[in-house]
C-alpha positions as CSV (number, residue, x, y, z in Angstrom):
1,M,-1.3,5.8,-13.6
2,F,-0.2,4.8,-16.8
3,D,2.8,4.2,-19.0
4,A,2.8,7.7,-21.2
5,T,4.4,5.6,-24.1
6,S,2.2,2.4,-24.1
7,R,-1.0,4.1,-22.2
8,K,-1.0,0.8,-20.1
9,A,-2.1,1.2,-16.3
10,L,0.7,0.8,-13.8
11,G,-0.5,-0.9,-10.8
12,N,1.1,-1.8,-7.1
13,L,2.8,1.6,-6.7
14,L,3.1,3.7,-3.7
15,V,1.6,6.6,-3.4
16,T,2.4,9.1,-0.5
17,V,0.6,12.1,0.1
18,Y,2.4,15.3,1.7
19,G,0.9,18.9,3.0
20,V,3.2,21.2,2.1
21,T,3.4,23.8,4.6
22,K,5.5,26.4,3.0
23,P,4.9,26.7,-0.4
24,D,6.2,30.2,-1.3
25,G,8.8,30.5,-3.8
26,W,8.7,27.1,-5.4
27,S,8.3,26.9,-9.1
28,S,7.7,24.2,-11.8
29,A,11.2,22.8,-11.4
30,S,11.2,22.6,-7.7
31,K,13.2,19.4,-6.2
32,L,11.6,16.8,-4.4
33,A,14.1,17.0,-1.3
34,K,13.1,21.0,-1.1
35,L,9.5,20.1,-1.2
36,L,10.0,17.5,1.6
37,K,11.6,19.6,3.8
38,H,8.4,21.7,4.4
39,S,5.7,18.8,4.0
40,T,4.2,16.6,6.5
41,R,3.5,13.3,5.3
42,I,-0.5,12.8,5.3
43,G,-0.4,9.3,4.5
44,S,-0.1,6.4,1.5
45,V,-2.0,4.0,-0.4
46,V,-1.2,1.5,-3.3
47,S,-2.4,1.8,-6.5
48,D,-4.4,-1.1,-7.7
49,Q,-4.0,-3.0,-11.3
50,G,-5.9,-0.4,-12.8
51,G,-3.6,2.4,-12.0
52,T,-5.9,3.8,-10.0
53,F,-5.9,5.1,-6.1
54,V,-8.2,6.7,-3.9
55,F,-7.1,8.5,-1.0
56,S,-9.0,9.8,2.1
57,Y,-8.1,11.8,5.0
58,D,-9.5,14.4,7.6
59,S,-8.3,17.7,6.0
60,D,-9.7,19.5,9.2
61,A,-6.9,17.7,11.1
62,A,-4.3,17.5,8.5
63,A,-4.1,21.5,7.7
64,G,-6.6,23.0,10.3
65,A,-10.1,23.8,9.9
66,D,-9.5,27.7,8.7
67,R,-6.9,26.5,5.5
68,L,-7.0,24.2,2.5
69,L,-3.9,22.0,2.0
70,N,-1.3,22.3,-0.6
71,L,-0.8,18.7,-1.7
72,L,2.3,16.9,-2.8
73,I,1.6,13.2,-4.2
74,V,4.8,11.1,-4.5
75,V,4.5,7.9,-6.7
76,S,7.3,5.4,-5.9
77,A,7.6,1.9,-7.6
78,P,8.0,-0.9,-5.1
79,G,11.5,-2.3,-4.4
80,D,13.9,-3.3,-2.3
81,E,13.7,-1.9,1.1
82,S,17.6,-1.5,1.5
83,A,17.4,0.9,-1.8
84,P,17.2,4.5,-1.1
85,E,13.6,6.1,-0.9
86,G,14.8,8.4,-3.6
87,D,15.7,6.0,-6.2
88,R,12.4,4.6,-6.1
89,V,10.2,7.5,-7.0
90,I,8.9,7.9,-10.5
91,Y,6.7,10.8,-10.0
92,Y,6.0,13.8,-8.0
93,T,3.6,16.7,-8.2
94,T,5.7,19.8,-9.0
95,P,4.4,22.4,-8.2
96,P,2.3,21.2,-5.6
97,R,-1.6,21.6,-5.9
98,M,-2.3,24.8,-3.7
99,N,-5.2,24.9,-1.9
100,A,-6.8,21.6,-2.7
101,G,-10.1,20.9,-2.3
102,R,-11.8,18.1,-0.5
103,I,-12.0,16.0,-3.5
104,E,-8.9,16.3,-6.0
105,H,-8.3,14.2,-9.3
106,F,-4.7,13.5,-10.4
107,S,-3.7,12.1,-13.5
108,V,-0.7,10.6,-13.2
109,G,1.7,9.7,-16.3
110,P,5.6,9.9,-16.9
111,E,6.3,12.9,-19.5
112,T,7.4,12.2,-22.6
């Protein structure tokens, strides 16, 4: 993950991965709340100082052996636990990565 203006890495960010269970009818402008309503949290990881992260999961257990996952990645800034989680979200994939393979690469940076 990186800052789009300075191109400097952003580390220590919380990356949460969800499997979207009902992807029909969503556009690139879908709101996070709508996406999360039809998603199952798979897990999370913290990005390293270089802004990278690796997240592994058993895709067969998460999606069922007969289908691929529709992945939603939500990146949140560290913050006060009393702050609403939505206020800390700095990026999410929209639309979700449909039919994700066993290995996926995401380049995450705020739009300029």
